[in-house]
C-alpha positions in Angstrom: -4.4 62.6 -11.4 -6.2 61.5 -14.4 -7.3 64.1 -16.9 -11.1 63.9 -17.7 -11.5 63.4 -21.4 -13.3 66.3 -23.5 -16.5 64.8 -24.4 -20.0 65.9 -25.8 -23.5 64.6 -25.7 -25.7 63.4 -28.5 -29.6 64.7 -28.4 -30.1 61.2 -26.7 -27.7 62.0 -23.8 -25.1 59.6 -25.2 -21.6 60.4 -24.4 -19.2 60.8 -27.7 -15.5 60.2 -26.9 -12.6 61.5 -28.7 -10.2 59.3 -30.9 -7.4 59.5 -28.1 -9.9 57.9 -25.5 -10.0 54.7 -27.5 -6.3 53.8 -26.2 -7.7 53.6 -22.4 -10.6 51.5 -23.3 -8.3 49.1 -25.3 -6.0 48.8 -22.1 -8.8 48.2 -19.8 -10.6 45.8 -22.2 -7.4 43.9 -22.9 -6.9 43.2 -19.2 -10.4 41.9 -18.5 -10.3 39.6 -21.4 -6.8 38.5 -20.3 -8.4 37.6 -17.0 -11.1 35.6 -18.6 -8.2 33.8 -20.8 -6.4 33.0 -17.7 -9.6 31.5 -15.7 -10.0 29.1 -18.3 -8.1 26.3 -17.5 -9.5 26.4 -13.9 -13.2 25.8 -15.0 -13.3 21.9 -14.2 -15.9 19.7 -12.4 -15.3 19.9 -8.9 -14.2 23.7 -8.4 -16.6 26.0 -6.7 -17.8 29.2 -8.4 -16.3 31.0 -5.3 -12.9 29.7 -5.8 -13.1 30.8 -9.4 -13.9 34.2 -8.0 -11.2 34.4 -5.6 -8.6 33.7 -8.6 -10.3 36.6 -10.6 -10.1 38.9 -7.8 -6.4 38.0 -7.0 -5.6 38.7 -11.0 -7.4 42.1 -10.8 -5.3 43.0 -7.7 -2.1 41.5 -9.1 -2.6 43.6 -12.3 -2.8 47.0 -10.2 -6.5 47.4 -11.4 -9.8 48.0 -9.5 -12.9 45.5 -9.8 -15.8 47.8 -10.7 -18.4 45.0 -9.2 -17.0 44.8 -5.7 -19.0 47.4 -3.9 -21.3 48.0 -6.8 -24.8 48.4 -5.1 -23.7 46.2 -2.3 -22.2 43.5 -4.6 -19.1 41.8 -3.0 -17.5 39.8 -5.7 -15.0 40.6 -8.5 -17.1 38.7 -11.2 -20.7 37.2 -11.9 -20.8 33.5 -12.6 -23.8 32.1 -14.0 -24.6 28.4 -14.5 -26.9 26.5 -16.8 -30.1 28.1 -16.4 -29.0 31.3 -14.7 -29.2 34.1 -17.0 -26.8 36.8 -15.5 -25.7 38.1 -12.3 -25.0 34.8 -10.5 -23.4 35.1 -7.2 -20.1 33.2 -6.5 -20.2 31.1 -3.8 -19.9 27.2 -2.5 -21.7 25.7 -5.5 -19.3 23.0 -7.3 -19.4 22.8 -11.0 -20.6 19.3 -12.3 -19.5 17.5 -15.6 -21.3 19.3 -18.6 -22.2 22.5 -16.8 -22.2 25.5 -19.0 -21.5 28.9 -17.3 -21.0 32.7 -18.0 -18.4 34.5 -16.3 -18.7 38.2 -16.4 -15.6 40.5 -15.2 -15.4 44.4 -15.4 -12.1 46.2 -14.2 -11.2 49.8 -13.9 -7.8 50.8 -15.3 -6.7 54.3 -15.0 -10.4 55.4 -15.0 -11.6 53.5 -17.9 -14.1 50.4 -17.7 -13.4 47.0 -19.4 -16.4 44.8 -19.5 -16.7 41.5 -21.1 -18.3 38.0 -20.6 -17.9 34.8 -22.2 -19.1 31.0 -21.8 -17.3 28.3 -20.3 -17.6 24.5 -20.2 -16.9 22.3 -17.1 -16.1 18.8 -18.6 -17.7 17.3 -21.6 -20.0 19.7 -23.5 -23.2 18.2 -24.8 -25.0 18.9 -28.1 -27.8 20.9 -27.0 -25.5 23.3 -24.9 -22.8 23.5 -27.6 -25.7 24.6 -30.2 -26.9 27.2 -27.6 -23.4 28.7 -27.2 -22.6 28.6 -30.8 -25.7 30.5 -31.8 -25.2 33.1 -28.7 -21.8 33.7 -30.0 -22.6 34.0 -33.6 -25.7 36.3 -32.6 -23.1 38.8 -30.7 -21.1 39.0 -33.9 -24.2 39.7 -36.1 -25.1 42.6 -33.8 -21.4 43.9 -33.9 -21.6 43.7 -37.7 -24.4 46.0 -37.7 -22.3 48.8 -36.0 -21.2 51.8 -38.0 -22.2 55.5 -38.1 -25.6 56.1 -39.5 -27.2 52.7 -38.5 -29.4 52.7 -35.4 -29.4 50.6 -32.1 -32.5 49.1 -33.7 -30.5 47.6 -36.4 -28.2 46.1 -33.8 -30.9 44.4 -31.9 -32.8 43.3 -35.1 -29.6 41.5 -36.3 -29.4 39.7 -33.1 -33.1 38.9 -32.5 -33.5 37.6 -36.4 -30.4 35.6 -36.2 -31.4 33.8 -32.8 -35.2 33.2 -33.6 -34.1 31.7 -37.0 -32.5 28.9 -34.7 -35.4 28.8 -32.8 -34.0 30.1 -29.6 -35.2 33.4 -27.8 -33.5 36.6 -26.8 -34.0 37.9 -23.3 -35.7 41.2 -23.1 -35.2 41.8 -19.6 -31.5 42.9 -19.5 -29.5 44.8 -22.0 -26.1 46.2 -23.1 -25.1 49.7 -21.9 -23.1 52.7 -22.6 -19.5 52.7 -20.5 -16.2 54.6 -20.8 -15.2 56.5 -17.7 -18.5 55.2 -15.9 -19.6 51.5 -15.6 -23.3 52.0 -16.8 -24.4 55.1 -19.1 -26.9 55.8 -21.9 -27.7 54.2 -24.1 -29.5 50.9 -23.2 -28.4 48.4 -25.8 -31.3 46.3 -26.7 -30.9 42.9 -28.1 -33.9 42.8 -30.1 -36.0 45.4 -32.0 -37.0 47.0 -35.7 -34.5 48.1 -38.2 -34.2 51.8 -38.4 -35.4 52.5 -34.8 -33.5 53.9 -31.7 -30.7 56.5 -31.5 -28.3 56.7 -34.4 -25.0 55.4 -34.2 -22.3 58.1 -34.2 -18.5 57.8 -34.1 -17.1 57.9 -30.4 -19.8 56.0 -28.8 -18.7 53.3 -26.4 -21.1 50.6 -25.2 -21.5 46.9 -24.7 -23.4 44.2 -26.5 -24.1 41.4 -24.5 -27.1 39.2 -25.9 -28.5 36.6 -23.5 -30.3 33.7 -25.3 -32.3 30.8 -23.9 -32.9 27.4 -25.4 -36.8 27.9 -24.3 -38.7 31.1 -23.6 -37.4 34.6 -23.0 -39.1 35.3 -19.7 -36.8 35.6 -16.7 -37.1 36.0 -12.9 -34.9 37.5 -10.1 -34.3 35.5 -7.1 -34.9 36.3 -3.5 -30.9 37.6 -3.4 -32.1 40.5 -5.8 -29.2 39.5 -8.1 -29.4 36.1 -9.7 -31.7 36.0 -12.9 -32.8 32.5 -14.1 -35.0 31.4 -16.9 -38.7 31.0 -15.8 -39.0 27.5 -17.6 -35.5 26.5 -16.4 -34.1 26.2 -19.9 -30.4 26.7 -20.4 -29.1 30.3 -21.1 -26.0 31.6 -22.5 -24.3 35.0 -23.0 -21.4 36.7 -24.7 -20.4 40.3 -24.2 -17.8 42.8 -25.9 -17.2 46.4 -25.1 -16.9 48.4 -28.3 -16.4 51.8 -29.8 -17.7 53.2 -32.9 -15.2 54.4 -35.4 -15.7 56.5 -38.7 -16.4 53.4 -40.9 -17.4 50.6 -38.2 -16.2 49.7 -34.9 -13.4 48.5 -32.7 -13.8 45.8 -30.1 -12.0 46.6 -26.9 -12.2 43.2 -25.1 -10.8 40.7 -27.8 -9.4 37.7 -26.1 -5.4 38.0 -26.3 -5.3 34.2 -26.6 -8.2 33.8 -29.1 -10.0 32.0 -26.1 -13.3 33.9 -26.4 -15.4 30.9 -27.6 -15.0 27.9 -25.3 -14.1 25.8 -28.1 -11.5 28.5 -29.1 -13.7 30.2 -31.8 -12.1 33.7 -31.6 
């Protein structure tokens, strides 16, 4: 039986984990990232999103892990796959990828009680320049946010770094969805906004675990959720992209739990 970690809560209700707990998060994060590495060769024109999800689910089972999404609030798939103007929570199905489609694949696994949560962008076939630029800006915005993670900074510093970078490229940050705390649970405080003002929000402390997962649109930031109650799309049907890492705050910065083992986090293999 897994022993529950000794933890404390901040005044904002954010759990602080101990140094020994980082190992479990690295193990879970590495598996999630490896699964996303392994799915890359299968993302080609003509494949269905349902087939990609089947492969991912089999990989989770083969690793002896558990999918965090299957059964979560009634969801029945081992991944979310969001194509083109789908912002997040796209449901795998019979839709076939077309040449030039861009897509985000989001996977969360549970290993020995720890949650590994990550997503990244893929391209089916040839990548056009507008989509390439969107993907590049979204990836780099995540990295700008991660640079702001260190004790004494605030969550507003993270959001401001992302928003400032994205808007400098004349793109928009989605406001309707955010990152979240995790660890021994899938979702926990805090909400990690990808926009905001410097110096606002809870102060970062060593031992915090959370995701940063900016969604960036080529057009306006507004979204809407479709009738399936999951799929979120851009209201103006502009392209959207997202990258996500799970991280832990250290004494002098942070550690990324979900680094790609093969250096494949960016679809053009920019680690």
